[in-house]
C-alpha positions as a Markdown table, in Angstrom:
| # | Residue | x | y | z |
|---|---|---|---|---|
| 1 | Met | 0.6 | -17.9 | -30.1 |
| 2 | Ser | 0.8 | -21.7 | -30.3 |
| 3 | Thr | -0.5 | -23.9 | -27.5 |
| 4 | Ala | 3.1 | -25.0 | -26.6 |
| 5 | Glu | 4.2 | -21.3 | -26.4 |
| 6 | Gln | 1.2 | -20.5 | -24.2 |
| 7 | Glu | 1.9 | -23.4 | -21.9 |
| 8 | Lys | 5.6 | -22.4 | -21.6 |
| 9 | Lys | 4.5 | -18.8 | -20.7 |
| 10 | Asn | 2.3 | -20.1 | -17.9 |
| 11 | Val | 5.2 | -21.8 | -16.0 |
| 12 | Ala | 6.9 | -19.6 | -13.4 |
| 13 | Lys | 9.9 | -20.7 | -11.3 |
| 14 | Gly | 9.5 | -24.2 | -12.6 |
| 15 | Phe | 5.9 | -24.4 | -11.4 |
| 16 | Gln | 2.7 | -24.9 | -13.5 |
| 17 | Pro | -0.6 | -24.5 | -11.7 |
| 18 | Leu | -3.4 | -27.0 | -12.7 |
| 19 | Gly | -7.0 | -26.5 | -13.5 |
| 20 | Glu | -8.5 | -23.3 | -11.9 |
| 21 | Arg | -5.3 | -22.6 | -9.8 |
| 22 | Val | -3.3 | -19.4 | -10.0 |
| 23 | Phe | 0.4 | -19.0 | -8.9 |
| 24 | Val | 1.0 | -15.6 | -7.2 |
| 25 | Thr | 4.1 | -13.9 | -5.7 |
| 26 | Tyr | 3.5 | -11.3 | -3.0 |
| 27 | Thr | 4.2 | -7.7 | -3.7 |
| 28 | Glu | 6.5 | -5.7 | -1.5 |
| 29 | Glu | 4.9 | -4.1 | 1.5 |
| 30 | Leu | 6.0 | -0.7 | 2.9 |
| 31 | Glu | 8.1 | -1.0 | 6.0 |
| 32 | Arg | 6.8 | 2.3 | 7.5 |
| 33 | Thr | 3.4 | 3.6 | 8.2 |
| 34 | Ala | 2.0 | 6.7 | 6.5 |
| 35 | Gly | 3.0 | 8.6 | 9.7 |
| 36 | Gly | 6.6 | 7.4 | 9.4 |
| 37 | Ile | 6.5 | 4.7 | 12.1 |
| 38 | Tyr | 8.7 | 1.7 | 11.5 |
| 39 | Val | 6.9 | -1.6 | 11.5 |
| 40 | Pro | 9.0 | -4.6 | 12.5 |
| 41 | Asp | 8.7 | -7.9 | 10.5 |
| 42 | Ser | 7.1 | -9.7 | 13.5 |
| 43 | Ala | 4.2 | -7.2 | 13.5 |
| 44 | Lys | 3.5 | -7.2 | 9.7 |
| 45 | Glu | 0.4 | -8.9 | 8.4 |
| 46 | Lys | 0.7 | -11.0 | 5.3 |
| 47 | Pro | 0.1 | -8.9 | 2.2 |
| 48 | Gln | -3.2 | -9.4 | 0.4 |
| 49 | Arg | -1.8 | -8.2 | -2.9 |
| 50 | Gly | 0.3 | -10.1 | -5.4 |
| 51 | Val | 1.3 | -10.5 | -9.0 |
| 52 | Val | 0.0 | -13.5 | -11.1 |
| 53 | Gln | 3.0 | -15.5 | -12.3 |
| 54 | Ala | 1.3 | -18.5 | -13.9 |
| 55 | Val | -2.3 | -19.7 | -14.4 |
| 56 | Gly | -3.9 | -23.1 | -14.9 |
| 57 | Lys | -5.7 | -24.1 | -18.1 |
| 58 | Lys | -9.2 | -23.5 | -16.8 |
| 59 | Val | -8.5 | -19.9 | -15.5 |
| 60 | Glu | -10.6 | -17.4 | -17.3 |
| 61 | Asn | -10.6 | -14.0 | -15.5 |
| 62 | Val | -6.9 | -13.3 | -14.7 |
| 63 | Lys | -3.7 | -13.5 | -16.7 |
| 64 | Val | 0.0 | -13.5 | -16.1 |
| 65 | Gly | 1.2 | -10.1 | -14.9 |
| 66 | Asp | -2.1 | -9.0 | -13.3 |
| 67 | His | -1.9 | -7.4 | -9.8 |
| 68 | Val | -4.6 | -9.1 | -7.7 |
| 69 | Leu | -6.2 | -8.8 | -4.3 |
| 70 | Phe | -7.0 | -11.9 | -2.3 |
| 71 | Asp | -8.1 | -12.8 | 1.2 |
| 72 | Lys | -5.2 | -13.2 | 3.6 |
| 73 | Tyr | -6.2 | -16.7 | 4.7 |
| 74 | Ser | -6.8 | -18.1 | 1.2 |
| 75 | Gly | -4.6 | -20.4 | -0.8 |
| 76 | Ser | -1.6 | -22.6 | 0.0 |
| 77 | Lys | 1.8 | -21.0 | 0.7 |
| 78 | Leu | 5.1 | -22.3 | -0.5 |
| 79 | Arg | 8.7 | -21.1 | -0.8 |
| 80 | Ile | 10.4 | -21.3 | -4.1 |
| 81 | Glu | 13.9 | -19.9 | -4.7 |
| 82 | Asp | 13.8 | -18.2 | -1.2 |
| 83 | Glu | 10.6 | -16.3 | -2.1 |
| 84 | Glu | 7.3 | -16.9 | -0.5 |
| 85 | Cys | 4.6 | -17.7 | -3.0 |
| 86 | Leu | 0.9 | -18.6 | -3.0 |
| 87 | Ile | -1.3 | -21.0 | -5.0 |
| 88 | Leu | -4.9 | -19.8 | -5.1 |
| 89 | Lys | -8.1 | -21.0 | -6.7 |
| 90 | Glu | -9.3 | -18.4 | -9.2 |
| 91 | Glu | -12.5 | -18.0 | -7.1 |
| 92 | Asp | -10.3 | -16.8 | -4.1 |
| 93 | Ile | -9.2 | -13.8 | -6.0 |
| 94 | Leu | -11.3 | -10.8 | -5.0 |
| 95 | Gly | -10.3 | -8.4 | -7.8 |
| 96 | Ile | -7.7 | -7.1 | -10.2 |
| 97 | Phe | -6.0 | -3.7 | -9.8 |
| 98 | Thr | -6.1 | -1.5 | -12.9 |
| 99 | Ala | -3.5 | 1.1 | -13.8 |
């Protein structure tokens, strides 16, 4: 894959992270507990799991499409196309979920 193709692949929703930054979208959280209790939106905690949508040029350990775990207070939140997203430093990612 050429450098131009790789750079185009690393842009998501018109956003290209720089350096060691990773662009993540949150994964859906269940609206009911395991016991079947409905959890209202106001009581939900922010998810700590997301999908990598784009990576900066210096990112080494994660790639686009990885499902990652991160600390709930890390990164910078932004809203793009009515979806809440997150920009993290690679070092703020705690791990990658495997199949």
